[in-house]
N, C-alpha and C positions, 0 to 999 in steps of 0.2 A: 315659749311665749308666756306661759303662765308664771314661770319663775321671774321674768322681767317685770310683769305686771305687779307681782307681789312686792318686788323691790321698790317700785315706784310708790306703791301704797304705803310702804313702811316709811319712806322719805317724807311723804305728805303727812303721815301721822306724826312724824317727828316735828315737822314744821308747826303743825297745829298745837302740839304740846308746848312747843316753845312759846308760841303766840299766847296760848291759854294761860301760861304762868305769868306772862307779861314782863318777864325779866330775862332778856337775852341780849347779848351784845351784837353789834353789826357784823363782826368777823364770823361768828358762828352761823349767823343767818346766811351770809354770802356763801359759806362752805356748803351748807345744806342745799342752797339753790343751785350751786355749781354741780353738785352731785346729782341733783334731779335732772339737770340738763344732759349730763353724761348718760344717765340711764335712758332718757328719751332718745338720744342719738343711737345708743346701743340697741334700743327697741326698734328703731327704724331700720337699722342695718340688718337685724335678725329677720324682720318682716320682709325686707328685700331679698334676703337669702332664701327665705321660705317660698317667696313668690317665684324666684328663679328655679328652685328645686321642683316646685309644683309644675312649672312649665316643662321642665325636662322630663318629669314623670309622665306628664300628659303626652309629650312627643314620643317617648319610648313606648308608652301604652299603645299609641296609634300605630307605631312601627311594628309592634308585636302583633297587633290585630291584622295589619297588612301581611306580615309574614305568615301568620296562621291561615289567612285566606289563600295566599299563594300555595302554601303547603297542601291545603285541602284540594286546590285545583290540580296540583301536581299529582297528588294521590289518586284523584279521579281519572286523570289522563293516563297514569301508569296502569290503573286497573283496566281502563279501556284498551290500552295497547296489549296488555296481557290476555285479555279476552280475544282480541283479534289474532294474537299469536297462537292461542289454543285452537281457534277455528281454522287457521291456516295449517297448523300441524295436523289437525284431524283430517282436513281435506287432502293433505299430502299423503298421509298414511293410507287413506282410502284409495288414492290414485296408485300408490305403490303396490298395494295389495291387488288392485285390478290389473296392473301391468304384469305382476308376477304370474297371475292366473293366465293372462293372455300369452305370456312367454312360454308357459308350460304347454300351451296348445300348439307349439311350433309355428310361430308367425310366418306368414308368407311374404315373399318379395317377388312380384311378377310371376306368381304361380309356383315359386320354389320356396322351400323352408329357408327362413332368414339365415340360419347358421350355414347352410350350404352356399347361399349366394355370397355371403361374406367370405367364406373360405375360398371360393373360386375367384373372387376379385383379388384377394391377397395373392393367389397363385399367379394371376395375370400380372400383378405388380412385380412379382419375382422374375418374370420373363417378359420384359418390355419389348414390344415389337413382334413377339412371336404370335400372340393371339389377342383378340379383343373380346371382352365379355359384355353382353347386354342383359342385365338382370331382368329387364322388363319383358323380354321375349324368351329368356333362358337360352340364348344363343352364344356359342363360342365360335369365333371365326379365326381359323388358322391361315396364315399366309403360306401358300403352297411352296413358294420359292425358298422360304426359310425352313419349312418342315420337310421338304423333299428335294433331292437333286433333280435336275432337269431330266424329264422322261423316265423317272424312277418311281417305284412305289415303296421304296425303303425309307422309313422315317429316320430323319437325322437324329443324332444322339440327344441334342438339347431338347428338341421337340418330343422325342420319346420319353425323356425324363419328366417333362411337364405333363404328358398324357398319363404316365404312370402315377404321378401325384394326383391327377384328376381322378384316376381310378380309386385311389385311397379315399378321396372325399366321397365318391359315389358308393363306397362300401360301408360308410359309417352308418350308425343306427338311424340317424335322422334322415338319411338319403335313401333308405331301403325302397321307398315307393317310387323313386324317380326312374323313368324310362329314357332311353338314349337313342336318338336318331342321328346317324352320321351321313352327311351328304357330300359327295365329291363333285367339284366343278373344274372346268378347264377354260382356257381361252379358245379362240377360233382357229388357231394354227393347227393344221393337220399333223397327225403322227407320222413322222418320216424316218426318224433315227432307227437304224437296223436293230440296235440294242433294245429299244423300246418295243419294236414290233415283235422281236424274239421273246421278250419278257411277257407280253400280253398273250402271245400264242401259247407259251408254257403254262399260263394260268387259265387257258381256255376262254380268254376274253377276246372280244372284237378288237381288231388292231386299229382303233380310232380313239378319239377323245372320250367317247362313251365308255369304252373298255378301260382306259386309263383312270377316269374318274371313279369307276367302280373299284378298281384295284387299290387306289389310295384310300377310299373310304373303308374298305375291308382291312387294310393294314392298320388303320387307327383302331378299328374294333378289336383286332387281334391283341394289341397292347393293352386295351382295357380288359379283355378276357384274362390276359396274363396277370393283371392286377386284381383278379378275383371278382370282377363284375360279372354277374350271371349272364350267360349268353341269351337267356330269355328276355333280358332287359334291353338288348341291343338290336338295332335294325340299321341296315346300310343301304345306300342307294347312290348310284352315279347318274348325273344328268348332263355330263359332257359340257359343251359350250352353250347349252340351251337357255341358261338363266344368267346372263352376264349382269354385272352391276356397274360396269363402266364401258366406255367405247373401246372396242377391240382394234380400232385403227391407230391406236397409240400404244407405245411400249408401257407407259404408266397404266393405261386402262387394262391392257392384257395382264399385267402383274396383279391388279386387283381381282380380275376374274379367275385367276388360278388360285383356288382356295379350297379348304375343307371346312365345312361348318358342322358343328355338333349342337343339336337341339335337345334340351333337357325339359321334361314335362312330367307332371304328376298324372298318370293314366296312360292311355295308349300313346305310342310314339307318334309325334306329329309327322305329317307328310311334308315333303320338301315344299317350301313356300314358292309360290309363283312370283318371280321378280319381274317387274315391268322392263321391257326392252328399252335401252337408251335410244334417244332420237337419232335417226340416221341423217347424215349430211346430204344436202341436195346434190 
């Protein structure tokens, strides 16, 4: 812009010099005037360009300021998120450490060490239909018809294999303090088969459901002893047909009542629970 102004000044000076000498022809005067007009036009164009560039610079400056502000906001947000992440990580580490300490104390499930409860449930899953496991009470309920032949105290091979594996669980270090109570149950049908009567007589048992339930409970205990479960941890009892869990007037109900239950507990072996009698039909 300074260069353009200087050119105009020079032109004007030339004009003044021509006028001052008083001797210039019209052609030279017109040429100088034309050049002056061209310089003025060029000056206007340059000023317009400068104004346009100034506007663009201002716009870019404003955009740069906005970008800088957004960047600052993003940085603040990132810093906040990182702080939250660090707090969450710290809380997680604290919870994990607490869980590990809790796990080291052998967590309990329904009164049993968690590892024992999980192992027994996995065993039940391996033998579907053979027995049910209730971790809340520590009870394993074997269906007698699957575990024994009718009128027999001989454990069937599949049931024997499962009980042997149960013994392996009970002899693990975490299960050393678990005591075992084995309860035999029958339906209400009286013992009549000559083979069953002869069996019970040979065992020195009463030739009735009470004797049969005792014999079956003791057969289960014998398999556990063979699996190295200490005899001092085992208790057996037969209750015959005295604690039915279903109506003995139906075949399905009798099948449910014929069972052997194993109760696991930390401490003294539990006594056989009293089961409410099912309602009788009028």
